[in-house]
N, C-alpha and C positions, 0 to 999 in steps of 0.2 A: 504494500500500500504506500502510495506517495505521501511524503510529509508535506505540510502546508507551507513551511518556511522556504522561501526562494533560496536555492542552493547552487552555488557556482564554485567549482573547483579551479583554482588558479594554475594547476599544472598536473598533467598525467602523461605517461607514455606506456600505456598498457598494450598487451598483445591483442589488438582489437578484434572482436568477434561479435556475432549476434548475441551470444550468451552474456558477454560483458555489457553490451548495450541494454539487454533486458535487466541486468542487475542494477544498472544506472537508474532505470525507471523505477525499479522496485525500491531503491534507496532514496528516491525523491530528488535525484540530481537533475537540475534544469539546464546546466551548461558546463562545459569543460574546456579549459585551455589545453588543447592537444599539441604536444611537441610534434612538429612536422619533420624536423631534421636536427641532427647533431653536427656532423662533419661534412655533410653532403655539399657538393658544388651546385652551381646554378641549374645545370641540366638535371642532375639527380633530384634537386628540389622540385622541379616540374614533374618528375615521375611520381614523387610522393603526393603531390596535388592530384595527379591522375588516379592513384590508388584510392584516395579519399573520395573522389568523384564516383568511383564504382561502389564504394561503401554507401554513399548517400543514395544511389540508385537502388541497391539491393536491400537496404534496410530503411526505406523511406518512411515506414510506419513507426520507427524508433528514433531516428536521428535526422538532423537537418543542419546545413551549414549556416554559420553566423557571419554575415558580411557587414552587418550594422548592429549595434547593441539592441535595437528594437527587435531584432530577430530572436533574441533570448525570450522576450515576452511572448512572441508568437510560438516559439517552441513549447513554452510552458502551457499556453492555452490549448495546444494540440497534443499535449501529453507526450512530447518528444524531447530529446536531449539536443540542445544547441551545441555545435562544435565550432570553436574559434581557434585559429592557428597561431603558433609561435615557433621561432627558431631558437635553439639553445646555443647558437654560435652565429657569427657573422659570415660564415662560409657561403651562404646562398648568394651574397652580393659580390663575392670574389674581390676584385680590386676596382670595382666600377660603381661610383656613387649613383649613377642613373638607375641601377637595379633596385635601389631602395623603393622608388616610386612604383616600379614594375611589380615588385613583390607585394607591396601594399595593395595595388590594384587587384592582384590575384586573390587577396584575402589574408595575407600575413599581417596580423594586427600587433604582434609583439616580436622583438628581436633582442637577444642578449648580445652585448658587445664582445664577450669572451666566453669560452668554455674551459675553465681551469688554467689554460696556458695563455701566454702572450699571443695576441692576435694582431691583425693589421690595425685594429682600432684601439685596443687597450690591453691592460695586463690582467691575467687570470689569478685566481686565489692560490694557486700552487707554485707560482714563481717565487724565487728567493729575493729578487729585486723588483720592487714595484715602480714601474716606469710611468704610470699614469696614462691618461688618454693621449693618443698620438695625433699627429697633424691630420692624417686621414680620418681618425676618429672624430675630430672636431667637425669636419665637414659632414660626416654621416649623421652625427647628432643633430646638426642643423637641418639636414634633409629629413630625418625621421620626425622632427618637430613639425616641419612644413606639411608633410603628407599625413600626419596622424598615426604614426607607428610608435607604440610604447617602448621606451628604453628599459630593458630588464638587466639588472646587475647581479643576478643570483649567483653566478659563478665567477664574479670579478673580485679583484683585490680591493683593499681599503682605499688607497689613494685614487685609483681609477674610478671607484664608485663616487667618491667625494668630488673628483674632477667632473664627472658626468653630470652630477647634480648641479654644480656651479655653472657649467656650460649650457645645460638644457634650459630652454624657456618654458618647458612643460614638465609635469610631474614625472619622476623616475620611480620605477617599481623594483621590488625584489619578489618575484612570483613564488619562490619556494625556498625557504631557509628558515632558520630559527635564531634567536639571540645567542651570541657566544657566552653570555653570562649564564645561560641555562646549561649549555653543553659546548665545550671548546673545540668543536670540529672546525677544520679549515674553511668550510663552506658557510659556517654560521657568522653572524654579523655583530660588530661591536655596537655598544649603545650610541657612540658618536654617529655611526652610519645610520642607525635606526632613527635617531632624532632628525638627521638631515633628510632622510627619505620622507618622514612625516612633514617636515617644514616645506619640502618641495611640493607637497600635496599628493604624494605617492602612497603606496600600500605595501605591506609585508604579508605574504601568504605563508602561513605556518605549515611546515612539512611534518608528515608523520613517518618519513623514512627513518627506520630505527638508528642508522648511523648518525643521524642528526639530533638524536634525543639522549638525554641523560638516562643511563642504565639500558640503553639500546632496546632490544625487543621486550625487555622487562619494564620499560617505562609504563607507569599506570596512567589511566585516563585522568585521575585527579592531579597527578604531576603535570601532565600536559596542559590541563585547563588552568593550573596555577601559573604556568609559564605564560599562557594567554593573558591572564589577569595582570601579571606584572608588566607585560608589554603594553597592555592597554593604558596602564598608568604612565608609561614612558612615552608612547607615541600618540595616544589619544584613540578613542574608540572608533573614529572614522577612518583610521589608517591601517587596519588589520583585517585579515580575511584568511581563507583557507587556500593552501597550495600544496596538496598532499604529497606530490612527487610519487604517486602510486604507479608502480610498474607491474601491474597484475599480469601473471601468466607469461612473463617474458623468459626466454631461455638464457642461459649464462652467456651465450654468444653475443647477445645484445648488450649485456653489461660490459663485455670486452670492447665492443664497438664504441660505446659511450666513452670509456676511459682511454682507449688506445687510438681510436680512429685509424689514420694511416701514418701518424707521426712517430711511432715507436715500434721497435721489434720486441722489446722487453715488456712484460706485463706491468701495467701501472695499477697499483693497488689502492687507488682512490684516496681514502683517508690516511694512507701511509703505512698500513700494516697488512702483512700477508694474511692475517686472520680475517681481514675484510675482503678477501679475494672473491667471494661469491655473494649471492643475494642473502641478506639477513633474514632471520625468521620473522614472520609477521607479528604485529602487535595483537594481543588477545582481543582488544576492543575495536580494532580497525584493520581488517585484512582485505576488504574489497568494497565496492561501491554501495553495498547494501547497509553500510555501517555509519553513514553520516549522521543518522539520528542519534547514535551514541554520543557523538561530539556535542550536538545541540543540547542533549539532556545533561551532559557533563558540565557544560557552560552554565546551564540553569542552576545546577547543584552548587556551582561556585559563586552564585550570587548575581549573575548577569540577568537583567530583566529581558522581557520578550523583544523589545526594540533593539537592544544591544546584541542579542543572539541573532536576530535577523540581519543586522549589519555585518556581523562576523561571518555568517554562513553564506551571504551572497549579495546583500544590498550594497556593501562597499565596493565590491567588484563591479557591479552593474554601473554604479556612479563613475568609477574609474574608467571603465570602457567608454561610457557615454561621453565623458569630458575629454578623454585622452586620445581617442581614435578618430576624432573629426579633423579633417584637414584645416589648416589655418585659413582664415578669410582670404579669398582671392587666389588660393593655391590652385594651380592648373597642373594636372598630371594624368 
């Protein structure tokens, strides 16, 4: 049974299938930011768009594309899941700033400037030296602002993230990460960064990926909701949401592609430990799309009122998309 709270997940990369789409509807999920690519180049990104077009045709009773935030409400009204696209790296635009507008026109609403490593645009969170946003990065930020593509710094370093916030005329987001004060993973963000994201008008999507949580797979729902409460105090209730980083049903080969791409022959162990070489065990209270109701109830138990729960579960994301993905006035592309 679908829950009444508008539910938008700020990041997933599941092994998409009809069964998963059915679980989304059962869990009351109204829209999902689906990762389109990690390390794919422009042509490969077009192929990923093509794969999704087939899914939309084959499962039209369950899912629909989101090209405008209003489509999320239409998906909700027709009991379907709206799918909006993002890239976890800047590889789709290669070294061509004109491809930003092309990708946005095709439906890419969000793009990370980096994925762990130094990119042509900025520095990733795994580099030992944080070089900040590059010359090319400054131009891409300007172009993303112009066409209404959200700048995502989830896998970026601290200086690069702060640079992007300073350079961008529009809000900057972190679609899927947690506060470093809760768990000191390289991917998690300092209070300084989180405050700056909020001040920019952006949003943090909380991750339930166990490597990003205190106590890993043993993190309790109450601990998670305590983290949410502490972050609400830091950033403000209007700047937090969900970005589960759910990778449901994915084989280990996909994890290898995420971490290694084509840039290394040696296995990259993500958080830096060989013990993290494979997928972590799932959380007891959140292992698939049917469990969003557990989070909503956990937030209520933590003292959040209904309006606050609705903001965290989806309303803040809807506002972010509505305000952040409109082209600038007069923009032609």
